[in-house]
C-alpha positions in Angstrom: 124.0 157.7 167.9 126.6 156.2 165.6 125.8 157.0 161.9 129.1 157.2 160.3 132.5 155.5 161.1 135.8 154.4 159.6 138.0 151.3 159.4 141.1 151.7 157.4 143.8 150.0 159.4 146.0 147.5 157.3 144.4 144.0 156.9 147.3 142.4 158.9 146.6 144.6 161.9 142.8 143.8 161.7 143.6 140.0 161.4 145.9 140.1 164.4 143.8 142.3 166.6 140.7 140.2 166.3 142.2 137.0 165.6 140.2 136.4 162.5 140.8 135.3 158.7 140.5 138.4 156.5 139.8 137.2 153.0 138.1 140.4 151.5 138.4 143.6 153.1 138.1 147.1 151.7 139.3 150.2 153.9 136.7 152.6 154.5 137.2 156.2 155.7 133.6 157.1 155.7 131.3 153.9 156.3 127.6 154.8 156.0 124.2 153.1 156.4 123.2 150.6 153.7 126.8 149.9 152.8 128.1 146.2 153.1 130.7 146.4 156.0 133.1 144.1 158.0 131.5 142.3 161.1 132.5 139.3 163.1 129.5 137.1 163.8 128.9 135.0 166.7 128.2 132.1 164.4 131.7 132.4 162.8 133.9 134.0 165.0 137.2 133.2 163.0 136.1 135.2 159.9 135.8 138.7 159.0 132.5 138.7 157.1 130.3 141.5 155.4 126.8 142.6 156.2 124.6 145.5 155.4 124.4 148.3 157.8 120.8 148.7 158.6 119.1 146.1 160.7 115.9 144.3 159.4 114.4 141.7 161.8 113.5 138.2 160.0 109.8 139.0 160.6 109.7 142.1 158.5 107.7 142.0 155.3 109.1 145.2 153.7 112.3 146.9 153.9 110.5 149.9 155.3 110.1 147.8 158.4 113.7 147.8 159.0 116.9 149.5 158.3 117.8 150.3 162.0 121.5 151.6 162.1 121.4 151.9 165.8 119.7 150.1 168.8 119.5 151.5 172.3 120.9 149.2 174.9 118.4 150.2 177.5 115.5 148.5 175.4 117.4 145.5 173.6 115.7 142.9 175.7 112.1 144.5 175.6 111.9 145.7 171.9 110.7 143.0 169.7 112.7 144.4 166.8 116.0 143.4 168.5 115.2 140.9 171.3 115.5 137.9 169.1 119.0 138.9 168.0 120.1 139.5 171.6 118.8 136.1 172.5 120.3 134.7 169.2 117.0 133.1 168.2 115.9 131.7 164.8 112.7 132.4 163.0 111.5 130.3 160.1 115.0 129.3 159.2 116.3 132.8 159.5 119.1 133.3 162.1 119.8 136.3 164.3 122.5 136.9 166.7 125.3 139.2 168.1 128.3 140.6 166.4 131.5 142.7 166.7 131.5 145.9 164.5 135.4 146.6 163.9 136.1 150.4 163.7 139.1 152.7 164.3 137.0 155.8 164.7 133.4 157.4 164.3 132.0 160.7 163.4 129.7 163.0 165.1 128.6 166.5 164.3 128.4 169.5 166.5 126.2 172.7 165.7 128.1 175.9 165.5 127.5 179.5 164.2 128.8 178.3 160.8 126.8 175.0 160.5 127.6 171.7 161.8 131.1 170.8 162.2 132.2 167.2 162.0 134.6 165.5 164.6 136.4 162.1 164.5 136.3 160.2 167.7 139.0 157.6 168.3 140.5 155.6 171.2 143.9 156.7 172.2 146.6 155.6 169.8 144.2 155.2 166.9 144.0 151.4 167.2 141.0 149.4 166.0 138.1 148.6 168.6 135.0 146.7 168.4 131.5 148.3 168.7 128.8 146.0 169.9 126.5 144.9 167.2 123.3 142.8 166.6 122.6 141.0 163.2 119.9 139.3 161.5 119.1 137.4 158.1 116.2 138.7 156.2 114.3 137.5 153.1 112.5 140.1 151.4 108.8 139.5 150.0 107.8 141.1 146.7 104.2 141.4 145.5 103.2 139.6 142.4 101.7 142.2 139.7 99.8 141.9 136.7 98.2 138.7 135.4 100.3 136.5 137.8 98.9 138.3 140.8 95.4 138.1 139.5 95.6 134.6 138.7 97.0 133.4 142.1 96.1 135.8 144.5 99.5 135.2 146.3 102.7 136.8 146.9 105.9 135.5 145.4 109.1 135.4 147.6 112.5 136.4 146.8 114.6 133.7 148.2 117.8 135.8 148.4 118.7 136.0 152.1 120.4 139.1 153.2 122.4 139.7 156.4 122.1 143.0 158.2 123.4 144.6 161.2 122.9 147.5 163.7 125.3 149.1 166.3 124.3 149.3 169.9 124.3 152.6 171.6 124.4 153.9 175.3 124.8 156.9 177.3 128.0 159.0 176.4 131.2 159.3 178.4 132.3 162.8 179.0 134.4 163.0 175.8 131.5 162.0 173.5 129.0 164.0 175.7 130.6 167.2 174.1 129.4 165.9 170.7 126.2 163.9 171.0 123.9 162.5 173.8 124.5 158.9 172.6 127.6 156.8 171.8 128.3 153.4 170.4 129.0 150.6 172.9 132.7 150.1 172.5 133.7 146.9 174.1 136.9 146.4 176.1 138.8 143.7 174.2 138.6 141.4 177.3 134.8 141.7 176.9 134.3 141.0 173.3 133.9 137.2 173.8 131.5 137.7 176.5 129.4 139.8 174.1 129.4 137.2 171.3 128.8 134.0 173.5 127.6 135.2 177.2 124.0 135.0 178.2 121.6 137.9 177.9 122.4 139.3 181.2 126.1 139.2 180.9 125.7 140.8 177.4 123.5 143.6 178.8 126.0 144.3 181.6 128.5 145.2 178.9 126.7 148.0 177.5 128.6 150.8 179.4 130.2 153.9 178.4 133.7 153.4 177.2 136.2 154.9 179.7 136.6 158.8 178.8 140.2 158.7 179.6 141.0 156.4 176.8 139.2 158.5 174.0 139.8 161.7 172.2 138.1 163.7 169.3 139.2 166.1 166.8 137.7 168.3 164.1 137.7 167.0 160.4 136.6 168.4 156.9 133.0 168.8 156.3 133.8 166.7 153.1 132.9 163.5 155.5 129.3 164.8 155.1 129.1 163.1 151.8 129.3 159.3 152.1 130.7 159.5 148.3 133.9 161.2 149.9 135.8 158.0 151.1 139.3 159.0 151.3 142.1 159.6 153.8 141.4 163.3 153.7 138.1 163.0 155.5 139.7 161.4 158.7 142.6 163.7 159.0 142.6 166.6 161.6 142.0 170.2 160.4 143.8 173.1 161.8 
């Protein structure tokens, strides 16, 4: 799985790498679920926008029906939670689709005699890359309480539309397999446009492990365990 990652390259590098406008961008060394993080959506491929990490499908009535941080590539087209987004369908005026999730590394934990040791995984050179993602708009519903609920017998609707995303995962390559049994789908730069705009079959064919020869990992401080620790120190290798 991918449950924590980083993106702290300079905004100029991010804009140049993905050919996007970067209006608001906050570097993160310890991106965690539920945070609002940068994505490039298929509906606006020229802008770096923000969405909440934790996918909630449009039809979900409660937040407990969602919050999916990862989606298995093998079941994207068959699992109702994600199939609409893969096909870029719209439900009740709420849009879904595919996105790129920019990153420059992600974290995995290995069980040791002294507890879980975190590792940071990067592509060679440490340059930014794109993970395959799905996104959806969601409008929460809140139950009326008290006299209002008794009088109407109805539910009130919060009209605030929230945009959420998930990261697609696949089988690991030999580098990540040393750490975990799943890895994020990292897209070659030449395949990013196909993920955003290609048909479903083309998109699914891209969900392959990234070449192991182009990746590495190293141990980092256990400080990364706490999402509140968001500083350069958590991404630095330890001796």
